mmCIF file of the N, C-alpha and C atoms, coordinates in Angstrom:
data_MODEL
# 
_entry.id   MODEL 
# 
loop_
_atom_site.group_PDB 
_atom_site.id 
_atom_site.type_symbol 
_atom_site.label_atom_id 
_atom_site.label_alt_id 
_atom_site.label_comp_id 
_atom_site.label_asym_id 
_atom_site.label_entity_id 
_atom_site.label_seq_id 
_atom_site.pdbx_PDB_ins_code 
_atom_site.Cartn_x 
_atom_site.Cartn_y 
_atom_site.Cartn_z 
_atom_site.occupancy 
_atom_site.B_iso_or_equiv 
_atom_site.pdbx_formal_charge 
_atom_site.auth_seq_id 
_atom_site.auth_comp_id 
_atom_site.auth_asym_id 
_atom_site.auth_atom_id 
_atom_site.pdbx_PDB_model_num 
ATOM 1   N N  . UNK A 1 1  ? 130.848 7.984   -16.821 1.00 0.00 ? 1  UNK A N  1 
ATOM 2   C CA . UNK A 1 1  ? 129.596 7.334   -16.557 1.00 0.00 ? 1  UNK A CA 1 
ATOM 3   C C  . UNK A 1 1  ? 129.482 7.079   -15.049 1.00 0.00 ? 1  UNK A C  1 
ATOM 4   N N  . UNK A 1 2  ? 128.409 7.577   -14.457 1.00 0.00 ? 2  UNK A N  1 
ATOM 5   C CA . UNK A 1 2  ? 128.213 7.436   -13.016 1.00 0.00 ? 2  UNK A CA 1 
ATOM 6   C C  . UNK A 1 2  ? 127.474 6.142   -12.696 1.00 0.00 ? 2  UNK A C  1 
ATOM 7   N N  . UNK A 1 3  ? 127.870 5.518   -11.626 1.00 0.00 ? 3  UNK A N  1 
ATOM 8   C CA . UNK A 1 3  ? 127.187 4.306   -11.160 1.00 0.00 ? 3  UNK A CA 1 
ATOM 9   C C  . UNK A 1 3  ? 126.131 4.718   -10.143 1.00 0.00 ? 3  UNK A C  1 
ATOM 10  N N  . UNK A 1 4  ? 124.940 4.200   -10.297 1.00 0.00 ? 4  UNK A N  1 
ATOM 11  C CA . UNK A 1 4  ? 123.853 4.519   -9.376  1.00 0.00 ? 4  UNK A CA 1 
ATOM 12  C C  . UNK A 1 4  ? 123.531 3.259   -8.581  1.00 0.00 ? 4  UNK A C  1 
ATOM 13  N N  . UNK A 1 5  ? 123.538 3.395   -7.280  1.00 0.00 ? 5  UNK A N  1 
ATOM 14  C CA . UNK A 1 5  ? 123.214 2.252   -6.411  1.00 0.00 ? 5  UNK A CA 1 
ATOM 15  C C  . UNK A 1 5  ? 121.702 2.079   -6.368  1.00 0.00 ? 5  UNK A C  1 
ATOM 16  N N  . UNK A 1 6  ? 121.295 0.841   -6.488  1.00 0.00 ? 6  UNK A N  1 
ATOM 17  C CA . UNK A 1 6  ? 119.868 0.540   -6.393  1.00 0.00 ? 6  UNK A CA 1 
ATOM 18  C C  . UNK A 1 6  ? 119.530 0.129   -4.961  1.00 0.00 ? 6  UNK A C  1 
ATOM 19  N N  . UNK A 1 7  ? 118.408 0.639   -4.471  1.00 0.00 ? 7  UNK A N  1 
ATOM 20  C CA . UNK A 1 7  ? 117.927 0.196   -3.171  1.00 0.00 ? 7  UNK A CA 1 
ATOM 21  C C  . UNK A 1 7  ? 117.155 -1.095  -3.379  1.00 0.00 ? 7  UNK A C  1 
ATOM 22  N N  . UNK A 1 8  ? 117.571 -2.118  -2.708  1.00 0.00 ? 8  UNK A N  1 
ATOM 23  C CA . UNK A 1 8  ? 116.852 -3.386  -2.810  1.00 0.00 ? 8  UNK A CA 1 
ATOM 24  C C  . UNK A 1 8  ? 116.303 -3.739  -1.443  1.00 0.00 ? 8  UNK A C  1 
ATOM 25  N N  . UNK A 1 9  ? 115.008 -3.862  -1.365  1.00 0.00 ? 9  UNK A N  1 
ATOM 26  C CA . UNK A 1 9  ? 114.360 -4.220  -0.102  1.00 0.00 ? 9  UNK A CA 1 
ATOM 27  C C  . UNK A 1 9  ? 114.216 -5.730  -0.021  1.00 0.00 ? 9  UNK A C  1 
ATOM 28  N N  . UNK A 1 10 ? 114.490 -6.239  1.130   1.00 0.00 ? 10 UNK A N  1 
ATOM 29  C CA . UNK A 1 10 ? 114.317 -7.668  1.358   1.00 0.00 ? 10 UNK A CA 1 
ATOM 30  C C  . UNK A 1 10 ? 113.049 -7.825  2.182   1.00 0.00 ? 10 UNK A C  1 
ATOM 31  N N  . UNK A 1 11 ? 112.090 -8.579  1.644   1.00 0.00 ? 11 UNK A N  1 
ATOM 32  C CA . UNK A 1 11 ? 110.812 -8.777  2.319   1.00 0.00 ? 11 UNK A CA 1 
ATOM 33  C C  . UNK A 1 11 ? 110.982 -9.770  3.466   1.00 0.00 ? 11 UNK A C  1 
ATOM 34  N N  . UNK A 1 12 ? 110.462 -9.418  4.630   1.00 0.00 ? 12 UNK A N  1 
ATOM 35  C CA . UNK A 1 12 ? 110.531 -10.310 5.777   1.00 0.00 ? 12 UNK A CA 1 
ATOM 36  C C  . UNK A 1 12 ? 109.463 -11.390 5.614   1.00 0.00 ? 12 UNK A C  1 
ATOM 37  N N  . UNK A 1 13 ? 109.903 -12.632 5.632   1.00 0.00 ? 13 UNK A N  1 
ATOM 38  C CA . UNK A 1 13 ? 108.987 -13.766 5.526   1.00 0.00 ? 13 UNK A CA 1 
ATOM 39  C C  . UNK A 1 13 ? 109.235 -14.686 6.708   1.00 0.00 ? 13 UNK A C  1 
ATOM 40  N N  . UNK A 1 14 ? 108.168 -15.000 7.421   1.00 0.00 ? 14 UNK A N  1 
ATOM 41  C CA . UNK A 1 14 ? 108.276 -15.935 8.542   1.00 0.00 ? 14 UNK A CA 1 
ATOM 42  C C  . UNK A 1 14 ? 107.833 -17.302 8.037   1.00 0.00 ? 14 UNK A C  1 
ATOM 43  N N  . UNK A 1 15 ? 108.761 -18.235 7.975   1.00 0.00 ? 15 UNK A N  1 
ATOM 44  C CA . UNK A 1 15 ? 108.455 -19.576 7.471   1.00 0.00 ? 15 UNK A CA 1 
ATOM 45  C C  . UNK A 1 15 ? 108.555 -20.593 8.596   1.00 0.00 ? 15 UNK A C  1 
ATOM 46  N N  . UNK A 1 16 ? 107.552 -21.468 8.649   1.00 0.00 ? 16 UNK A N  1 
ATOM 47  C CA . UNK A 1 16 ? 107.530 -22.569 9.603   1.00 0.00 ? 16 UNK A CA 1 
ATOM 48  C C  . UNK A 1 16 ? 107.306 -23.821 8.785   1.00 0.00 ? 16 UNK A C  1 
ATOM 49  N N  . UNK A 1 17 ? 108.067 -24.870 9.085   1.00 0.00 ? 17 UNK A N  1 
ATOM 50  C CA . UNK A 1 17 ? 107.900 -26.082 8.288   1.00 0.00 ? 17 UNK A CA 1 
ATOM 51  C C  . UNK A 1 17 ? 108.179 -27.341 9.092   1.00 0.00 ? 17 UNK A C  1 
ATOM 52  N N  . UNK A 1 18 ? 107.625 -28.426 8.571   1.00 0.00 ? 18 UNK A N  1 
ATOM 53  C CA . UNK A 1 18 ? 107.933 -29.766 9.073   1.00 0.00 ? 18 UNK A CA 1 
ATOM 54  C C  . UNK A 1 18 ? 108.143 -30.652 7.849   1.00 0.00 ? 18 UNK A C  1 
ATOM 55  N N  . UNK A 1 19 ? 108.091 -31.955 8.008   1.00 0.00 ? 19 UNK A N  1 
ATOM 56  C CA . UNK A 1 19 ? 108.381 -32.854 6.879   1.00 0.00 ? 19 UNK A CA 1 
ATOM 57  C C  . UNK A 1 19 ? 107.303 -32.863 5.799   1.00 0.00 ? 19 UNK A C  1 
ATOM 58  N N  . UNK A 1 20 ? 106.085 -32.403 6.100   1.00 0.00 ? 20 UNK A N  1 
ATOM 59  C CA . UNK A 1 20 ? 105.019 -32.465 5.087   1.00 0.00 ? 20 UNK A CA 1 
ATOM 60  C C  . UNK A 1 20 ? 104.550 -31.122 4.532   1.00 0.00 ? 20 UNK A C  1 
ATOM 61  N N  . UNK A 1 21 ? 104.838 -30.020 5.246   1.00 0.00 ? 21 UNK A N  1 
ATOM 62  C CA . UNK A 1 21 ? 104.308 -28.729 4.814   1.00 0.00 ? 21 UNK A CA 1 
ATOM 63  C C  . UNK A 1 21 ? 105.220 -27.576 5.241   1.00 0.00 ? 21 UNK A C  1 
ATOM 64  N N  . UNK A 1 22 ? 105.186 -26.505 4.447   1.00 0.00 ? 22 UNK A N  1 
ATOM 65  C CA . UNK A 1 22 ? 105.880 -25.262 4.792   1.00 0.00 ? 22 UNK A CA 1 
ATOM 66  C C  . UNK A 1 22 ? 104.848 -24.142 4.701   1.00 0.00 ? 22 UNK A C  1 
ATOM 67  N N  . UNK A 1 23 ? 104.699 -23.381 5.773   1.00 0.00 ? 23 UNK A N  1 
ATOM 68  C CA . UNK A 1 23 ? 103.768 -22.255 5.810   1.00 0.00 ? 23 UNK A CA 1 
ATOM 69  C C  . UNK A 1 23 ? 104.594 -20.983 5.923   1.00 0.00 ? 23 UNK A C  1 
ATOM 70  N N  . UNK A 1 24 ? 104.435 -20.097 4.949   1.00 0.00 ? 24 UNK A N  1 
ATOM 71  C CA . UNK A 1 24 ? 105.169 -18.832 4.936   1.00 0.00 ? 24 UNK A CA 1 
ATOM 72  C C  . UNK A 1 24 ? 104.186 -17.683 5.108   1.00 0.00 ? 24 UNK A C  1 
ATOM 73  N N  . UNK A 1 25 ? 104.566 -16.736 5.956   1.00 0.00 ? 25 UNK A N  1 
ATOM 74  C CA . UNK A 1 25 ? 103.720 -15.573 6.231   1.00 0.00 ? 25 UNK A CA 1 
ATOM 75  C C  . UNK A 1 25 ? 104.541 -14.308 5.995   1.00 0.00 ? 25 UNK A C  1 
ATOM 76  N N  . UNK A 1 26 ? 103.939 -13.359 5.275   1.00 0.00 ? 26 UNK A N  1 
ATOM 77  C CA . UNK A 1 26 ? 104.569 -12.049 5.071   1.00 0.00 ? 26 UNK A CA 1 
ATOM 78  C C  . UNK A 1 26 ? 103.848 -11.084 6.024   1.00 0.00 ? 26 UNK A C  1 
ATOM 79  N N  . UNK A 1 27 ? 104.459 -10.820 7.187   1.00 0.00 ? 27 UNK A N  1 
ATOM 80  C CA . UNK A 1 27 ? 103.788 -9.994  8.209   1.00 0.00 ? 27 UNK A CA 1 
ATOM 81  C C  . UNK A 1 27 ? 103.347 -8.619  7.709   1.00 0.00 ? 27 UNK A C  1 
ATOM 82  N N  . UNK A 1 28 ? 104.105 -8.013  6.823   1.00 0.00 ? 28 UNK A N  1 
ATOM 83  C CA . UNK A 1 28 ? 103.762 -6.667  6.328   1.00 0.00 ? 28 UNK A CA 1 
ATOM 84  C C  . UNK A 1 28 ? 102.447 -6.673  5.549   1.00 0.00 ? 28 UNK A C  1 
ATOM 85  N N  . UNK A 1 29 ? 102.105 -7.786  4.929   1.00 0.00 ? 29 UNK A N  1 
ATOM 86  C CA . UNK A 1 29 ? 100.873 -7.876  4.150   1.00 0.00 ? 29 UNK A CA 1 
ATOM 87  C C  . UNK A 1 29 ? 99.651  -8.166  5.033   1.00 0.00 ? 29 UNK A C  1 
ATOM 88  N N  . UNK A 1 30 ? 99.869  -8.802  6.180   1.00 0.00 ? 30 UNK A N  1 
ATOM 89  C CA . UNK A 1 30 ? 98.756  -9.230  7.042   1.00 0.00 ? 30 UNK A CA 1 
ATOM 90  C C  . UNK A 1 30 ? 98.111  -8.027  7.723   1.00 0.00 ? 30 UNK A C  1 
ATOM 91  N N  . UNK A 1 31 ? 96.782  -7.903  7.531   1.00 0.00 ? 31 UNK A N  1 
ATOM 92  C CA . UNK A 1 31 ? 96.035  -6.803  8.156   1.00 0.00 ? 31 UNK A CA 1 
ATOM 93  C C  . UNK A 1 31 ? 95.350  -7.232  9.447   1.00 0.00 ? 31 UNK A C  1 
ATOM 94  N N  . UNK A 1 32 ? 95.518  -8.502  9.820   1.00 0.00 ? 32 UNK A N  1 
ATOM 95  C CA . UNK A 1 32 ? 94.934  -8.986  11.066  1.00 0.00 ? 32 UNK A CA 1 
ATOM 96  C C  . UNK A 1 32 ? 93.446  -9.252  10.996  1.00 0.00 ? 32 UNK A C  1 
ATOM 97  N N  . UNK A 1 33 ? 92.936  -9.616  9.835   1.00 0.00 ? 33 UNK A N  1 
ATOM 98  C CA . UNK A 1 33 ? 91.495  -9.841  9.673   1.00 0.00 ? 33 UNK A CA 1 
ATOM 99  C C  . UNK A 1 33 ? 91.024  -11.154 10.312  1.00 0.00 ? 33 UNK A C  1 
ATOM 100 N N  . UNK A 1 34 ? 91.946  -12.069 10.561  1.00 0.00 ? 34 UNK A N  1 
ATOM 101 C CA . UNK A 1 34 ? 91.689  -13.362 11.196  1.00 0.00 ? 34 UNK A CA 1 
ATOM 102 C C  . UNK A 1 34 ? 90.883  -14.347 10.353  1.00 0.00 ? 34 UNK A C  1 
ATOM 103 N N  . UNK A 1 35 ? 90.680  -14.069 9.083   1.00 0.00 ? 35 UNK A N  1 
ATOM 104 C CA . UNK A 1 35 ? 89.937  -14.998 8.230   1.00 0.00 ? 35 UNK A CA 1 
ATOM 105 C C  . UNK A 1 35 ? 90.632  -16.350 8.188   1.00 0.00 ? 35 UNK A C  1 
ATOM 106 N N  . UNK A 1 36 ? 91.941  -16.347 8.021   1.00 0.00 ? 36 UNK A N  1 
ATOM 107 C CA . UNK A 1 36 ? 92.693  -17.602 7.936   1.00 0.00 ? 36 UNK A CA 1 
ATOM 108 C C  . UNK A 1 36 ? 92.606  -18.384 9.241   1.00 0.00 ? 36 UNK A C  1 
ATOM 109 N N  . UNK A 1 37 ? 92.656  -17.683 10.362  1.00 0.00 ? 37 UNK A N  1 
ATOM 110 C CA . UNK A 1 37 ? 92.595  -18.331 11.673  1.00 0.00 ? 37 UNK A CA 1 
ATOM 111 C C  . UNK A 1 37 ? 91.236  -18.992 11.870  1.00 0.00 ? 37 UNK A C  1 
ATOM 112 N N  . UNK A 1 38 ? 90.176  -18.281 11.499  1.00 0.00 ? 38 UNK A N  1 
ATOM 113 C CA . UNK A 1 38 ? 88.818  -18.800 11.669  1.00 0.00 ? 38 UNK A CA 1 
ATOM 114 C C  . UNK A 1 38 ? 88.519  -19.960 10.727  1.00 0.00 ? 38 UNK A C  1 
ATOM 115 N N  . UNK A 1 39 ? 89.111  -19.953 9.534   1.00 0.00 ? 39 UNK A N  1 
ATOM 116 C CA . UNK A 1 39 ? 88.843  -21.006 8.553   1.00 0.00 ? 39 UNK A CA 1 
ATOM 117 C C  . UNK A 1 39 ? 89.659  -22.277 8.771   1.00 0.00 ? 39 UNK A C  1 
ATOM 118 N N  . UNK A 1 40 ? 90.749  -22.198 9.503   1.00 0.00 ? 40 UNK A N  1 
ATOM 119 C CA . UNK A 1 40 ? 91.612  -23.360 9.691   1.00 0.00 ? 40 UNK A CA 1 
ATOM 120 C C  . UNK A 1 40 ? 90.889  -24.414 10.531  1.00 0.00 ? 40 UNK A C  1 
ATOM 121 N N  . UNK A 1 41 ? 90.602  -25.590 9.929   1.00 0.00 ? 41 UNK A N  1 
ATOM 122 C CA . UNK A 1 41 ? 89.828  -26.610 10.639  1.00 0.00 ? 41 UNK A CA 1 
ATOM 123 C C  . UNK A 1 41 ? 90.599  -27.286 11.776  1.00 0.00 ? 41 UNK A C  1 
ATOM 124 N N  . UNK A 1 42 ? 91.915  -27.173 11.767  1.00 0.00 ? 42 UNK A N  1 
ATOM 125 C CA . UNK A 1 42 ? 92.710  -27.863 12.788  1.00 0.00 ? 42 UNK A CA 1 
ATOM 126 C C  . UNK A 1 42 ? 93.442  -26.906 13.725  1.00 0.00 ? 42 UNK A C  1 
ATOM 127 N N  . UNK A 1 43 ? 93.113  -25.632 13.668  1.00 0.00 ? 43 UNK A N  1 
ATOM 128 C CA . UNK A 1 43 ? 93.672  -24.611 14.570  1.00 0.00 ? 43 UNK A CA 1 
ATOM 129 C C  . UNK A 1 43 ? 95.193  -24.537 14.515  1.00 0.00 ? 43 UNK A C  1 
ATOM 130 N N  . UNK A 1 44 ? 95.728  -24.531 13.299  1.00 0.00 ? 44 UNK A N  1 
ATOM 131 C CA . UNK A 1 44 ? 97.173  -24.411 13.098  1.00 0.00 ? 44 UNK A CA 1 
ATOM 132 C C  . UNK A 1 44 ? 97.627  -22.973 13.325  1.00 0.00 ? 44 UNK A C  1 
ATOM 133 N N  . UNK A 1 45 ? 96.751  -22.032 13.012  1.00 0.00 ? 45 UNK A N  1 
ATOM 134 C CA . UNK A 1 45 ? 97.103  -20.607 13.049  1.00 0.00 ? 45 UNK A CA 1 
ATOM 135 C C  . UNK A 1 45 ? 96.499  -19.899 14.255  1.00 0.00 ? 45 UNK A C  1 
ATOM 136 N N  . UNK A 1 46 ? 97.159  -18.822 14.657  1.00 0.00 ? 46 UNK A N  1 
ATOM 137 C CA . UNK A 1 46 ? 96.662  -17.976 15.722  1.00 0.00 ? 46 UNK A CA 1 
ATOM 138 C C  . UNK A 1 46 ? 97.080  -16.546 15.443  1.00 0.00 ? 46 UNK A C  1 
ATOM 139 N N  . UNK A 1 47 ? 96.649  -15.631 16.292  1.00 0.00 ? 47 UNK A N  1 
ATOM 140 C CA . UNK A 1 47 ? 97.000  -14.225 16.129  1.00 0.00 ? 47 UNK A CA 1 
ATOM 141 C C  . UNK A 1 47 ? 97.925  -13.785 17.251  1.00 0.00 ? 47 UNK A C  1 
ATOM 142 N N  . UNK A 1 48 ? 98.899  -12.941 16.878  1.00 0.00 ? 48 UNK A N  1 
ATOM 143 C CA . UNK A 1 48 ? 99.814  -12.359 17.863  1.00 0.00 ? 48 UNK A CA 1 
ATOM 144 C C  . UNK A 1 48 ? 100.127 -10.943 17.408  1.00 0.00 ? 48 UNK A C  1 
ATOM 145 N N  . UNK A 1 49 ? 99.795  -9.974  18.225  1.00 0.00 ? 49 UNK A N  1 
ATOM 146 C CA . UNK A 1 49 ? 100.034 -8.565  17.880  1.00 0.00 ? 49 UNK A CA 1 
ATOM 147 C C  . UNK A 1 49 ? 99.396  -8.202  16.535  1.00 0.00 ? 49 UNK A C  1 
ATOM 148 N N  . UNK A 1 50 ? 98.165  -8.645  16.308  1.00 0.00 ? 50 UNK A N  1 
ATOM 149 C CA . UNK A 1 50 ? 97.388  -8.353  15.102  1.00 0.00 ? 50 UNK A CA 1 
ATOM 150 C C  . UNK A 1 50 ? 97.992  -8.916  13.824  1.00 0.00 ? 50 UNK A C  1 
ATOM 151 N N  . UNK A 1 51 ? 98.799  -9.961  13.953  1.00 0.00 ? 51 UNK A N  1 
ATOM 152 C CA . UNK A 1 51 ? 99.405  -10.629 12.801  1.00 0.00 ? 51 UNK A CA 1 
ATOM 153 C C  . UNK A 1 51 ? 99.258  -12.128 12.977  1.00 0.00 ? 51 UNK A C  1 
ATOM 154 N N  . UNK A 1 52 ? 98.994  -12.822 11.877  1.00 0.00 ? 52 UNK A N  1 
ATOM 155 C CA . UNK A 1 52 ? 98.825  -14.279 11.933  1.00 0.00 ? 52 UNK A CA 1 
ATOM 156 C C  . UNK A 1 52 ? 100.165 -14.950 12.242  1.00 0.00 ? 52 UNK A C  1 
ATOM 157 N N  . UNK A 1 53 ? 100.106 -16.009 13.034  1.00 0.00 ? 53 UNK A N  1 
ATOM 158 C CA . UNK A 1 53 ? 101.286 -16.795 13.397  1.00 0.00 ? 53 UNK A CA 1 
ATOM 159 C C  . UNK A 1 53 ? 100.927 -18.282 13.304  1.00 0.00 ? 53 UNK A C  1 
ATOM 160 N N  . UNK A 1 54 ? 101.926 -19.095 13.032  1.00 0.00 ? 54 UNK A N  1 
ATOM 161 C CA . UNK A 1 54 ? 101.734 -20.541 13.052  1.00 0.00 ? 54 UNK A CA 1 
ATOM 162 C C  . UNK A 1 54 ? 101.904 -20.991 14.497  1.00 0.00 ? 54 UNK A C  1 
ATOM 163 N N  . UNK A 1 55 ? 100.857 -21.636 15.043  1.00 0.00 ? 55 UNK A N  1 
ATOM 164 C CA . UNK A 1 55 ? 100.925 -22.097 16.434  1.00 0.00 ? 55 UNK A CA 1 
ATOM 165 C C  . UNK A 1 55 ? 101.272 -23.577 16.553  1.00 0.00 ? 55 UNK A C  1 
ATOM 166 N N  . UNK A 1 56 ? 100.753 -24.389 15.634  1.00 0.00 ? 56 UNK A N  1 
ATOM 167 C CA . UNK A 1 56 ? 101.035 -25.833 15.696  1.00 0.00 ? 56 UNK A CA 1 
ATOM 168 C C  . UNK A 1 56 ? 101.044 -26.416 14.288  1.00 0.00 ? 56 UNK A C  1 
ATOM 169 N N  . UNK A 1 57 ? 102.188 -26.357 13.634  1.00 0.00 ? 57 UNK A N  1 
ATOM 170 C CA . UNK A 1 57 ? 102.292 -26.804 12.241  1.00 0.00 ? 57 UNK A CA 1 
ATOM 171 C C  . UNK A 1 57 ? 102.020 -28.298 12.085  1.00 0.00 ? 57 UNK A C  1 
ATOM 172 N N  . UNK A 1 58 ? 102.261 -29.068 13.126  1.00 0.00 ? 58 UNK A N  1 
ATOM 173 C CA . UNK A 1 58 ? 102.062 -30.517 13.034  1.00 0.00 ? 58 UNK A CA 1 
ATOM 174 C C  . UNK A 1 58 ? 100.593 -30.906 12.868  1.00 0.00 ? 58 UNK A C  1 
ATOM 175 N N  . UNK A 1 59 ? 99.676  -29.995 13.165  1.00 0.00 ? 59 UNK A N  1 
ATOM 176 C CA . UNK A 1 59 ? 98.245  -30.254 12.969  1.00 0.00 ? 59 UNK A CA 1 
ATOM 177 C C  . UNK A 1 59 ? 97.782  -29.947 11.551  1.00 0.00 ? 59 UNK A C  1 
ATOM 178 N N  . UNK A 1 60 ? 98.638  -29.326 10.724  1.00 0.00 ? 60 UNK A N  1 
ATOM 179 C CA . UNK A 1 60 ? 98.248  -28.890 9.381   1.00 0.00 ? 60 UNK A CA 1 
ATOM 180 C C  . UNK A 1 60 ? 97.940  -30.078 8.476   1.00 0.00 ? 60 UNK A C  1 
ATOM 181 N N  . UNK A 1 61 ? 96.791  -30.032 7.818   1.00 0.00 ? 61 UNK A N  1 
ATOM 182 C CA . UNK A 1 61 ? 96.377  -31.083 6.881   1.00 0.00 ? 61 UNK A CA 1 
ATOM 183 C C  . UNK A 1 61 ? 96.591  -30.641 5.437   1.00 0.00 ? 61 UNK A C  1 
ATOM 184 N N  . UNK A 1 62 ? 97.194  -29.491 5.229   1.00 0.00 ? 62 UNK A N  1 
ATOM 185 C CA . UNK A 1 62 ? 97.485  -28.911 3.925   1.00 0.00 ? 62 UNK A CA 1 
ATOM 186 C C  . UNK A 1 62 ? 96.191  -28.723 3.105   1.00 0.00 ? 62 UNK A C  1 
ATOM 187 N N  . UNK A 1 63 ? 95.126  -28.295 3.769   1.00 0.00 ? 63 UNK A N  1 
ATOM 188 C CA . UNK A 1 63 ? 93.857  -28.041 3.069   1.00 0.00 ? 63 UNK A CA 1 
ATOM 189 C C  . UNK A 1 63 ? 93.935  -26.729 2.275   1.00 0.00 ? 63 UNK A C  1 
ATOM 190 N N  . UNK A 1 64 ? 94.853  -25.854 2.659   1.00 0.00 ? 64 UNK A N  1 
ATOM 191 C CA . UNK A 1 64 ? 95.130  -24.591 1.991   1.00 0.00 ? 64 UNK A CA 1 
ATOM 192 C C  . UNK A 1 64 ? 93.998  -23.566 2.079   1.00 0.00 ? 64 UNK A C  1 
ATOM 193 N N  . UNK A 1 65 ? 93.036  -23.772 2.966   1.00 0.00 ? 65 UNK A N  1 
ATOM 194 C CA . UNK A 1 65 ? 91.937  -22.821 3.129   1.00 0.00 ? 65 UNK A CA 1 
ATOM 195 C C  . UNK A 1 65 ? 92.469  -21.444 3.531   1.00 0.00 ? 65 UNK A C  1 
ATOM 196 N N  . UNK A 1 66 ? 93.504  -21.417 4.350   1.00 0.00 ? 66 UNK A N  1 
ATOM 197 C CA . UNK A 1 66 ? 94.060  -20.137 4.802   1.00 0.00 ? 66 UNK A CA 1 
ATOM 198 C C  . UNK A 1 66 ? 94.634  -19.342 3.633   1.00 0.00 ? 66 UNK A C  1 
ATOM 199 N N  . UNK A 1 67 ? 95.393  -20.005 2.785   1.00 0.00 ? 67 UNK A N  1 
ATOM 200 C CA . UNK A 1 67 ? 95.996  -19.331 1.635   1.00 0.00 ? 67 UNK A CA 1 
ATOM 201 C C  . UNK A 1 67 ? 94.933  -18.882 0.638   1.00 0.00 ? 67 UNK A C  1 
ATOM 202 N N  . UNK A 1 68 ? 93.974  -19.742 0.375   1.00 0.00 ? 68 UNK A N  1 
ATOM 203 C CA . UNK A 1 68 ? 92.949  -19.439 -0.630  1.00 0.00 ? 68 UNK A CA 1 
ATOM 204 C C  . UNK A 1 68 ? 92.048  -18.277 -0.221  1.00 0.00 ? 68 UNK A C  1 
ATOM 205 N N  . UNK A 1 69 ? 91.818  -18.113 1.069   1.00 0.00 ? 69 UNK A N  1 
ATOM 206 C CA . UNK A 1 69 ? 90.887  -17.080 1.523   1.00 0.00 ? 69 UNK A CA 1 
ATOM 207 C C  . UNK A 1 69 ? 91.552  -15.804 2.018   1.00 0.00 ? 69 UNK A C  1 
ATOM 208 N N  . UNK A 1 70 ? 92.877  -15.771 2.100   1.00 0.00 ? 70 UNK A N  1 
ATOM 209 C CA . UNK A 1 70 ? 93.561  -14.569 2.575   1.00 0.00 ? 70 UNK A CA 1 
ATOM 210 C C  . UNK A 1 70 ? 93.385  -13.436 1.555   1.00 0.00 ? 70 UNK A C  1 
ATOM 211 N N  . UNK A 1 71 ? 92.705  -12.359 1.951   1.00 0.00 ? 71 UNK A N  1 
ATOM 212 C CA . UNK A 1 71 ? 92.471  -11.263 1.008   1.00 0.00 ? 71 UNK A CA 1 
ATOM 213 C C  . UNK A 1 71 ? 93.732  -10.441 0.718   1.00 0.00 ? 71 UNK A C  1 
ATOM 214 N N  . UNK A 1 72 ? 94.763  -10.632 1.521   1.00 0.00 ? 72 UNK A N  1 
ATOM 215 C CA . UNK A 1 72 ? 95.973  -9.815  1.391   1.00 0.00 ? 72 UNK A CA 1 
ATOM 216 C C  . UNK A 1 72 ? 97.174  -10.587 0.851   1.00 0.00 ? 72 UNK A C  1 
ATOM 217 N N  . UNK A 1 73 ? 96.973  -11.848 0.489   1.00 0.00 ? 73 UNK A N  1 
ATOM 218 C CA . UNK A 1 73 ? 98.062  -12.697 -0.035  1.00 0.00 ? 73 UNK A CA 1 
ATOM 219 C C  . UNK A 1 73 ? 99.253  -12.715 0.930   1.00 0.00 ? 73 UNK A C  1 
ATOM 220 N N  . UNK A 1 74 ? 98.947  -12.838 2.221   1.00 0.00 ? 74 UNK A N  1 
ATOM 221 C CA . UNK A 1 74 ? 99.983  -12.788 3.248   1.00 0.00 ? 74 UNK A CA 1 
ATOM 222 C C  . UNK A 1 74 ? 100.457 -14.169 3.679   1.00 0.00 ? 74 UNK A C  1 
ATOM 223 N N  . UNK A 1 75 ? 99.757  -15.221 3.262   1.00 0.00 ? 75 UNK A N  1 
ATOM 224 C CA . UNK A 1 75 ? 100.099 -16.567 3.724   1.00 0.00 ? 75 UNK A CA 1 
ATOM 225 C C  . UNK A 1 75 ? 100.196 -17.524 2.537   1.00 0.00 ? 75 UNK A C  1 
ATOM 226 N N  . UNK A 1 76 ? 101.206 -18.369 2.576   1.00 0.00 ? 76 UNK A N  1 
ATOM 227 C CA . UNK A 1 76 ? 101.441 -19.342 1.505   1.00 0.00 ? 76 UNK A CA 1 
ATOM 228 C C  . UNK A 1 76 ? 101.696 -20.716 2.104   1.00 0.00 ? 76 UNK A C  1 
ATOM 229 N N  . UNK A 1 77 ? 101.028 -21.713 1.549   1.00 0.00 ? 77 UNK A N  1 
ATOM 230 C CA . UNK A 1 77 ? 101.184 -23.085 2.038   1.00 0.00 ? 77 UNK A CA 1 
ATOM 231 C C  . UNK A 1 77 ? 101.806 -23.910 0.909   1.00 0.00 ? 77 UNK A C  1 
ATOM 232 N N  . UNK A 1 78 ? 102.868 -24.602 1.245   1.00 0.00 ? 78 UNK A N  1 
ATOM 233 C CA . UNK A 1 78 ? 103.572 -25.419 0.252   1.00 0.00 ? 78 UNK A CA 1 
ATOM 234 C C  . UNK A 1 78 ? 103.626 -26.861 0.763   1.00 0.00 ? 78 UNK A C  1 
ATOM 235 N N  . UNK A 1 79 ? 102.967 -27.746 0.040   1.00 0.00 ? 79 UNK A N  1 
ATOM 236 C CA . UNK A 1 79 ? 102.984 -29.157 0.409   1.00 0.00 ? 79 UNK A CA 1 
ATOM 237 C C  . UNK A 1 79 ? 104.304 -29.771 -0.054  1.00 0.00 ? 79 UNK A C  1 
ATOM 238 N N  . UNK A 1 80 ? 104.938 -30.485 0.846   1.00 0.00 ? 80 UNK A N  1 
ATOM 239 C CA . UNK A 1 80 ? 106.191 -31.156 0.491   1.00 0.00 ? 80 UNK A CA 1 
ATOM 240 C C  . UNK A 1 80 ? 105.900 -32.565 0.038   1.00 0.00 ? 80 UNK A C  1 
ATOM 241 N N  . UNK A 1 81 ? 106.800 -33.129 -0.765  1.00 0.00 ? 81 UNK A N  1 
ATOM 242 C CA . UNK A 1 81 ? 106.588 -34.480 -1.265  1.00 0.00 ? 81 UNK A CA 1 
ATOM 243 C C  . UNK A 1 81 ? 107.060 -35.512 -0.286  1.00 0.00 ? 81 UNK A C  1 
# 
C-alpha cells in the first residue's frame, strides 16, 4: 500500500487586534475595491498596494460595516468580550 502525501496550503491571514476587537484580512481574497475603506466611519482601514490594511485599530467601533459589505469575504471582524 503506497502512502500519498497531501498538499496542504496554509492561507495567509493578516490579523490586527487590541483588547476590544480583532480584524483579520485574507490578502489573496481582496480585489482592492475599497468598499470597506470607504464605508468605515472611523477610518480604521486604508489601502496599500491594492490591498486593504488596518491603519488604526484603536479607532474601530466594531460596527462591522467593512465585513458585511466586502464582496470578496476578505475581511473579518471579531468583537472581544
